[in-house]
KOLBATI-817093 format. One record per residue: residue in one letter; x, y, z of N, C-alpha, C in turn. Coordinates in steps of 0.001 Angstrom, whole numbers, plus 500000, padded with zeros to 6 digits. Example, Ala and Ser with C-alpha at 12.3 -4.5 7.8 and 13.67 -1.06 7.14 Angstrom:
A513190494310507800512300495500507800513200496700507800/S512850497750507080513670498940507140512900500030507870/
//
This chain:
M673998875985334629673677876888333783672825876197332524/N672425876598331731672047875848330480673344876413329490/I673512875181328711674448875668327644673771875680325946/T674274876703325743673060876784324182673963876786322845/K674060875760322087675091875351321093674278876834320161/I675798877013319553675868878025318432674931877263317032/D674977876134316982674911875526315803673046875597315834/D672751875449316862671593875354317321670788876985316679/I671552877995317916671199879519317323670942879456315746/Q672070879328315378672051879436313872670997878306312703/A670714877290313686669554876908313285668030877499313202/F668148878041314351666716879391314753666774879910314258/L668225880910313676667979881923312834667551881851311376/A668017880649310978667261879872309838666086879721309481/V665329879148310257664069878789310499663457880413310196/A663953881091311370662902882224311448662799883022310007/E663775883125309438664326883620308105663667882682306966/D663264881582307160662600881094305886661195880643306022/Q660869881250307760659626880871307907659238879302307748/S659622878398307362659818877047306960660417876521308055/F660461875009308249660990874309308708661718873462307529/T660671873194306667660710872777305336662205873414304458/K662041874170304537663310875301303656664383875535304479/A664028875628305769665213875905306792666544874265306596/A665698873280306729666078872228306921666972871789305601/A666202872079304372666669872238303177668276872951303213/R667952873854303649669201874478303888670626874016304828/L669880873650305783670541873527306717671179871543306773/G671124871069305606671081869710305105670796868813306827/I669369868813307063668729868114307782667439867868307533/T666670866811308341665549866528308319664385867533308704/P663234867698308429662304868990309152662125868467310276/S661954866755310764661812866526312300662827866682312880/A663887866431312432665107866513313071665043868161313629/L665010869381312433665196870573312900664161870868314008/S662800870770313827662063870420314654662219870463316130/H662505869422316170663205868556317520664553869691318407/R665334869806317794666327870901318142665303872317318323/M664861872976317418663735874273318249663174873842319316/K662341873074319925662098872133321056662851872177321606/S664443871428321947664901871757322430665953872871323291/L665895873951322145666232875103322507665528875612323374/E664406875696322645663331876967323737663494876052324964/E662793874557325443663184874235326681664332874566327203/R665558874656326463666657874939327517666659876471327824/L666053877450327211666201878624327639664874878802328287/G663718878232328726662769878369329346661809879704328972/I661575879538327513660804880639326645660643879930325209/R659511880189324406659171880109323248659979880789322665/L660512880530320997660960881850320104660098881613319178/L659338880566318884658840880198317435657261880044317944/T656692880479316681654776880297316736654656879684316131/R654414878267315916653983877153314946652324877215314381/T651987877095313183650863876945312793650737876137311645/T649397875610311145649854874548310355650213875206309057/R650374876134308662650669877046307413651781877787307319/N652638878342308541653551878794308723654678879045310555/V655363879533310130656310879314311319656764881381311438/S656747881512312658656961883276312857657569883192314229/P658534884296314285659121884234315526658004884985316502/T658306884785318057657761885534319048658363886804319361/E657795887319319941658475888317320686659963888616321263/A660112887165321891661768886643322200662303886765321414/G662026886174319827662499884877319222662439886198318024/E662437887740318079662444888664317083663611889342317776/R663696889154319345664879890291320197666150889368319865/L666130887709319884667256887086319483667810887447318180/I666693887516317128667149888187315868667919889109315787/N667107890151316398667747891192316119669060891875317224/S669232891084317462671310890771318693671752890100318264/L671288889012317427672190887738316767672707887833315471/S671349888413314597672052888112312737673134888955313117/P673282890282313425674397890925312119675426890451313009/L675268889520314332676995889395314663677059887848314075/F676363887306313850676364885827312621676951886454310988/E676155887342311116676237887939309182677886888367309626/M678350889285310579679985889633310470680976888467310760/I680709887286311667681700885860311532681353885696310251/S680097885827309455680289884646307897681593885417306817/Q681465887135307564682168887680306198683377887700306692/E683685887307307979685419887142308299685554885791307573/V684829884809308072685280883315307434685614883538305865/E684846884218305128685008884408303566686062885143303453/A686550885947304487687525887033303987688670886304304081/L689157885142305245690213884510305111690501883793303685/G689934883572302550689962883213301519691074883941300948/E691481885447301287692656885917301070694275885918301052/L693977884812302000695200883905302430695464883139301334/R694570882324300758694861881248300108695525881893298882/D696578880870298740696856881234297112695855881668295375/K694972880897295857693688881143295114692556881474295504/P691696882260295184690126882030295998689621880765295596/S688725880499296628688120879060296443686429879791297229/G685679878454297142684165878762297754683353878521296765/T681951878484296827681050878815295960680420879812295712/I679927880291294476679645881125293893677908880737293482/R676985881546294059675387881203293332674459882070292552/I674631882057291361674128882920290498672393882481290092/S671497883441289937670209883642289553670076884090288244/C669700883161286891670047883582285777669213882842284752/T668478882957283444668003882385282530668676881448282090/D668596880572281203668892879678280740669762880541279143/D669226880993278321669853882272277275670805882874277974/Q670409883245278972671853884508279499673071883328280089/I672846882177280255673967881326280469674377881210279572/E673408880954278456674521880513276799675360881589275807/L674335883114276418675007884376275832676304884879276797/C676224884876277889677449885546278794677874884592279700/L677550883472279847678497882644281205679339881143280311/R678585880916279126678729879757278735680067879788278296/P680313881359277433681703881434276559682675881587277435/K682463881693278894683707881889279610684100881428280615/I683159880441280678682812879667282118684375878356282180/A684618878312280864685372876806281039686854877160281502/K687197878262280525688347878929281476688411879652282405/F687121880168282874687162880520284514687397879497285756/L686789878614284723687209876872286312688670876523286186/E688750876678285179690468875891285052691338876748286165/D690811878430285253691572879501286345691673879358287445/F690915879197288297690112878411289639689715877595289732/P690180876767289843689791875142290226689408874880291569/D689398876024292773688726875775293744687698876628294307/V686863876960293184685737878110293549684587876898292382/T683705876816293007682275876237292540681333876865292381/V680818877158291261679898878292290672678492877186290625/E677200877602290816676051876708290792675229878356290136/M675000877752289067673562878437288132672346877247287930/Y671234878788288639669956878646288774669200879394287979/V668551877900286946667836878576285735666179879221286378/D666357880504286428665107880966287066664561881972286370/Y663454882214285813662477883277285098661670884110285674/G661412883812287156660784884251287970661082885848288724/F662300886199288384662782887594289278662793887166290556/T663477886041291151663676885879292134664715887199292549/N664393887069294169664923888105295006666350887930295272/V667502888119294850668972887649295017668980887680296427/V668416888542296968668952888593298766668268887965299555/T667021887569299198666488886841300441666937885423300140/E666989885217298951667131883769298524668681883435298433/R669637884306299048670938883829299197671928883669298042/F671355884440297231672475884462295745673506885586295969/D674648884827295550675657886174295328675122887019294159/A674820886443293067674547887743292209672982887192291218/G672942887861290530671623887632289639671559888130288041/I671594887887286999671521888628285753670255888994285114/R670256890073284949668544890871283995669262891873282945/L668642892071282518668454893019281267668797894621282459/G669497895512282011670074896325282531668779897573283117/E667945897288282209666782898538282244665970897792283647/S665800896600284078664992896027284879665705895704286302/I667137896291286387667513896441287799667393897819288933/S666707897476289968666913898405290831667895899173290859/Q667920900474291566668689901382292035669683901250293135/D669433900279293963670032899870294905671258898528295111/M670917898385293447671859897070292859672889897484292253/I674417896775292510675263897463291695675183896522290679/A675393896726289564675450896364287955676623896134286867/I676870895088286496677959895076285662677775894629284710/P677785895114283418677493894427282042678354893337281644/V677446892338281485678273890973281345678013890418279768/G677575891108278907677556891058277291676725892306276846/P676989892480275539676886894210274221675488894061274548/D675063895515274116673541895489273635672837894907272370/I671778894315273363671016893057272539669695893826271945/R668691892817271175667614893208270619667337891907270684/L665604891965270305664872890539270420664479890545269013/V664567890029268389664206889355266724663109888369267003/V661917888995265854661160887833265633661495886999264429/V661665885652264900662304884420263565660921883517263752/G661310882868262494660587881602262357661820880565261449/S660822879753260807661377878484260456661252879076258017/P661831878782257450661535879393255986660425878208256092/E659708876938256447658923876258256460657443876964256822/Y657761877954257979656595878443258355656562879787257587/F656881880240257212657079881528256324656257880972254810/E656590879542254574655909879077253170654680879102253214/K654201878232254662653066878072255051651993879031255154/Y652850879663255940651696881247256453652096882550256253/G653001882897255336653558883848254759654127884558255940/E654529885883255503655777886377256745654390887977256665/P654505888367258446654261889737258268655054890871258371/K654002891626257732654826892899257113655061894321258403/T653554893886259535653652895012260521653640894048261715/P654050894817262711653848893559263706652255893381264474/Y651521894573263349650149894245263892649167892783263575/E650176892272262520649171890779261620650033889725262611/L650471890035264027650827889023264592649855888639265303/P648702888930265299647451888143266293647205887168265139/Q647264887424263898646754886591263170648140885187262380/H648822885030263342650006884023263083650388883135264426/K650652882020264111651326881611265401652068881812265957/C651773882288267085653340883063268058653484881553269251/V654785881853269311655399880838270806655567881757271819/D654505881420272828654543882600274253655184881938275023/I655473882693275761656496882963277263656046883138278655/R655670882608279406654703882938280760656398882644281914/H656694883852282470658031884045283284657466882957284622/R656786883362285079656203882732286479654688881778285902/P654587880965286961652791880281286727651823881040286934/D652310881937287943651002882913288290651052884087287602/G651968884228286508652200885711285711651601885688283997/S651362886867283732650653886900282374651594886464281199/I650800886160280076652324885809279009652797887557278685/Y653894887378278235654896888368277885654414888538276585/A654282890019276500653774890414274844655068891220274581/W654784891083272935656269891388272322656694892796272371/E657596893325272569657369894600272232658273895710271209/F657585896044270666658305896542269646658177898418269372/E658998899165268402659365900201268326659647901017266920/K658956901888266840658679902578265381658742904146265709/D659451905072264724659497906352265380659177906839266215/G659802906503267357659732906818268443658835906349269434/K658028905437268869656680905005269878656831903717269805/E656617903455271003656754901944271702655612901336271710/F655421900052271894654310899182271831654347898192272059/T653603897239272207653601895594272649652670895050271592/V652517893903271251651593892936270764652028891186271108/K650537890856271400650451890106271784650018888659270024/G650583887694269902650354886838268763649357886164269382/K648539885304268582647663884131268923648548882402268956/G649327882495270190649897880871270627648925879933271038/N648994878689270558648669877800271820649742876957272099/I651142877424272286652005876554273309652860877761273840/V653228877599274768653777878388275793654654877688276730/F655969878461276756657205878342277790657496879007278595/N658064878644279566659083879266280589660162879661280299/S660789879031278977662213879190278850662340879395276983/T663119880744277045663558881089276039663923879920274942/M664809879087275723665756878069274313664416877678273810/H663759877258275025662262876478274277661834877285273159/V661383878373273469660823879252272415661857879262271042/L663009879389271277663777878975269878663719877743269761/N663970876727270130663523875360269328662130874874268910/A661468875708269568660010875571268924660020876491267342/A660711877530267624660694878126266225661561877534264947/V662390877022265334662978876065264417662592874935264005/D661506874338264850660746873343264389659657873829263862/G659569874935263401658298875006262181657267875524263140/V656993875310264635655601875546265688654998876874265058/G655872877701265042655362879288265249656495880102265093/L656409881498265103657226882561265293657549882654266710/G658929882890267080659400883188268390660012884866268440/F660106885112269412660856886290269615661891886258270488/V662840886371270437664287885784270988665217886653270987/P666447886662271872667479887721271482668360887143270471/E668444888022269698669218888019267659670302886823268019/E671585887235268887672138886465269438672157885017269605/L671502884936270139670944883408270251670387882809269341/A669939883089268493669175882616267183670291882310266274/R671412883342266379671951883685265263672760882428264716/P673318881109265273673443880311264346672693879528263673/Y671600879586264327669907879118263202670034880145261859/L670003881463262571670425882408261103671054882203260160/D672352881875260366673748881750259629673426880421258476/D672576879265259393672640878210258804671309878405257600/G670396879401257643669114879248257431668073878460257423/R668268877725259195667455877171259672666136878068260242/L666465879304260386665461880487260664665618881902259753/R664676882774259699665050883693259194663769884616260296/T664838886269260197664306887155261159663174887917260026/V661839888408260825661061889643260320661092890805260597/L660482891593260140660190893258261070661394893710261972/T662484893683261796663779894199261855663363895376262358/D662635896038261409663006897603261317662083898129262806/W661704897012263226660666897231264592661263897148265583/T662405896911265784663589896052267264664697896539267124/P664882897763268121665709898579268054666656897489269262/Y667769898110269061668795897681270183668444898208271454/F668741897543272605668690898452273997669527897668274997/P669993897807276293670723897538277288670927896307277353/G671681895509277398672145893906277569671565893494278768/F672060892559278856672221891820280345673372892102281153/H672704892323282732674080892361283799674194891855284679/L674958891734285453675288890758286181674957891953287536/Y674387891571288592673898892232289248673671891592290874/Y674092892591291884674675892026293402674015893227294298/P673964892941295534673404893850296935675011894983297188/N674331896341297144674851897301297280675679897524298555/R676678896286298751676728896330299733678386895855299371/K680022895576300213681235895378299721680932893874299745/Q681645893214298329681581892024298821683154891450298515/S683266891107300030684542890757300165685536889659300148/S684136888231299109684917886999298832685908887367297728/P686936886780297529687951886767296861687371886247295500/A686744885321295557686048884079294825684664885034293422/F684256885741294197682929886803294048683802887631292703/S685353888203293327686431889204292920686294888802291564/A686718887377291795687101887378290297686484886619289435/F685242886457289999684046886546289028684010887109288047/L683294888326288848683191889939288274684454889934287387/E685239889960287473686388890429286431686616889536285429/A686321888259285669686245887314284661685268887613283616/F683988887491284161682540887813283303682474889054282931/K682760890176283401682385891541283321683023891872281629/Y681932892342280760681909892931279534682825894108278549/R683661893540278225684625894578277979684605895305276789/
//
């Protein structure tokens, strides 16, 4: 009788989910060639092809799909039960993976992370800076951080910061040279530091509101980042006007290196929320993280 190793089945499930030997191998900590060899050996022992390979991607065969449907729930259950064993430890342990942006780290996580790690030394927190609105479920993150208004209803959302507003900021040197816009409609005549969240996405349009009417404006910028922190730094350096969270710019506003304009056009709105799939999270480490970082 052929003996199939459990780790070979787990490797197959990883390849089928990622539809890539390269991605699955990185997740499993082995080389793509070694993973490919394991899959060929598994198929030979079972006497049936589980994966269809092309030069572009990898996909499960009908037999592979059947194996996925029958075994994936079992491995998920095993994973949950192993994580639940952490409840028997004196302290929570494990790794928490969070998808977020650099300004969210600065405003919501950085102020509390040192104490959290001191209180829970057996917990590792991995923060992945990403402006691409990654799917936290498919990419196996424990949670992500977004503005409250942009989180889908099938997620549980916990506030990790107060209401915020985005403000237009510039350096005194910039305003001395180019003047201050009196309305958002003047921004196309100014040098604006733009942000593009994804390489294939569009330039983010600055959002304003006046007398209950919402509208967007795009300035005339000649520098683009995908990071709010770099937009802020460019504004401090006098490169142009930036559109950033007010509290992120607070240190520079307080010491005079930046000034705000058009504040009457930028109201407050629900701030950053930690969100995660609408299912029970049994990990004591994740529960401790939620308790430590939720906004009170």
